[in-house]
C-alpha positions in Angstrom: 1.9 25.2 5.9 -1.4 24.5 4.2 -2.9 25.5 0.9 -6.2 27.4 0.8 -8.8 24.9 -0.4 -10.0 27.4 -3.0 -6.6 27.4 -4.6 -6.2 23.6 -4.6 -9.7 23.5 -6.1 -8.8 26.0 -8.9 -5.6 24.1 -9.7 -7.4 20.7 -9.9 -10.2 22.2 -12.0 -7.5 23.4 -14.5 -5.8 20.0 -14.5 -9.1 18.2 -15.0 -9.8 20.5 -17.9 -6.5 19.5 -19.4 -7.6 15.9 -19.3 -10.8 16.3 -21.4 -9.4 15.0 -24.7 -7.7 12.1 -23.0 -10.9 11.3 -21.2 -12.8 11.1 -24.5 -10.0 9.1 -26.2 -9.4 6.6 -23.4 -12.9 6.5 -21.9 -12.0 8.0 -18.5 -15.0 8.9 -16.3 -14.7 11.7 -13.8 -17.0 11.9 -10.9 -18.2 15.3 -9.6 -15.8 17.0 -7.1 -16.7 16.5 -3.5 -15.9 19.9 -2.0 -16.3 18.6 1.6 -13.5 16.1 1.2 -11.7 17.8 -1.7 -11.9 14.6 -3.7 -13.2 13.0 -6.9 -12.8 9.7 -8.7 -11.6 8.7 -12.2 -12.8 5.3 -13.6 -10.6 3.6 -16.2 -11.1 0.3 -17.9 -8.3 -2.0 -19.1 -8.7 -2.9 -22.7 -6.9 -6.2 -22.0 -9.4 -7.8 -19.6 -12.1 -5.1 -19.2 -11.3 -4.7 -15.5 -12.6 -1.4 -14.2 -10.4 0.6 -11.9 -11.7 3.5 -9.8 -9.0 5.9 -8.8 -9.8 8.0 -5.7 -8.1 11.4 -5.8 -7.9 13.7 -2.8 -6.4 17.1 -3.5 -6.3 18.9 -0.2 -3.1 21.0 0.1 -2.3 20.4 -3.6 0.3 21.3 -5.0 2.3 21.8 -1.8 1.7 18.1 -1.2 1.2 15.5 -3.9 -2.3 14.1 -4.6 -3.6 11.4 -2.4 -4.1 8.5 -4.8 -5.9 5.2 -3.9 -8.1 2.7 -5.6 -11.7 1.8 -4.8 -12.9 -1.7 -5.4 -15.4 -1.6 -8.2 -17.8 -4.0 -6.6 -17.4 -3.6 -2.8 -16.6 0.1 -2.6 -13.7 -0.7 -0.3 -10.8 1.8 -0.6 -7.1 0.9 -0.5 -7.4 -2.9 -0.5 -5.1 -5.0 -2.7 -7.9 -6.3 -4.9 -8.8 -2.7 -5.9 -5.4 -2.2 -7.5 -3.8 -3.4 -10.7 -1.1 -6.1 -10.0 2.4 -4.8 -9.7 3.9 -4.0 -13.1 6.2 -6.3 -15.0 9.2 -5.1 -17.0 10.8 -1.7 -17.0 8.0 0.0 -15.0 8.1 -2.6 -12.2 7.1 -1.2 -8.9 4.6 1.6 -9.9 1.8 -0.4 -8.5 3.2 -1.6 -5.1 1.7 -4.4 -3.1 1.6 -2.2 0.0 -0.9 -1.3 -1.8 -0.1 2.1 -3.3 1.0 3.8 -6.4 4.7 3.9 -5.6 5.7 7.3 -7.0 6.5 10.7 -5.4 3.2 11.9 -7.1 1.2 9.7 -4.6 1.0 10.9 -1.1 0.1 7.3 0.0 3.7 6.1 -0.9 5.4 8.2 1.8 6.3 6.4 5.0 5.0 9.3 7.1 1.6 8.3 5.8 2.1 4.6 6.0 3.8 4.0 2.6 6.9 2.1 1.8 9.3 5.1 1.2 11.2 6.3 4.2 13.6 8.1 2.0 11.0 10.5 0.4 10.0 13.8 1.9 6.5 15.2 1.2 7.6 18.9 1.1 9.3 19.5 -2.2 7.9 16.3 -3.7 8.1 17.7 -7.2 11.9 18.0 -6.8 12.3 14.3 -6.1 14.3 12.8 -9.0 11.9 9.8 -9.0 8.8 11.9 -9.8 9.8 12.4 -13.5 7.0 14.0 -15.4 4.3 12.9 -12.9 3.7 16.4 -11.5 0.1 16.9 -12.7 -3.1 15.0 -13.0 -2.9 14.4 -16.8 0.5 12.8 -16.6 -0.5 10.6 -13.6 -3.7 9.4 -15.3 -1.8 8.7 -18.6 0.8 6.7 -16.6 -1.9 4.5 -15.0 -3.8 4.1 -18.3 -0.6 3.1 -20.1 0.1 0.4 -17.6 -3.3 -1.1 -17.5 -3.6 -1.2 -21.3 -0.1 -2.6 -22.2 0.0 -6.4 -22.3 3.7 -6.4 -21.6 3.2 -4.5 -18.3 -0.3 -5.4 -17.1 -0.9 -8.5 -15.0 -4.5 -8.1 -14.2 -6.0 -7.2 -10.8 -3.9 -7.6 -7.7 -4.8 -10.6 -5.5 -5.4 -10.1 -1.9 
């Protein structure tokens, strides 16, 4: 099955709209939506070391499938390389930023082994039913989770080396 691109677009527009207050509060910058690729970016800056992180978000077949989440290197424009990602988290949230590299959560399409990710035990269809997804079933929750991790000195370890 696939989701009509117009439906995925309407869903993501609604979810972006729900992020407006957070975007102002945390300084998130949203790019315009690329309708050809059904994608956009969100730029966040760590308050700890002023590192800029550019999150690439592709929303084709959303919400039947989770969002495709990847980071773009802020200087080179390379996508999906280790140095584009925050380092793997420390403490109780360890593993969210995986050195594969990917966001290691059912909310991230890139984490599934069927698409090259580390999780052979996760199934794309029914991703929101995965017990590990928690509240990360919409854009606002996902962006808040990333923002929390890159702005918390107990969790944040800078940019991933690689």
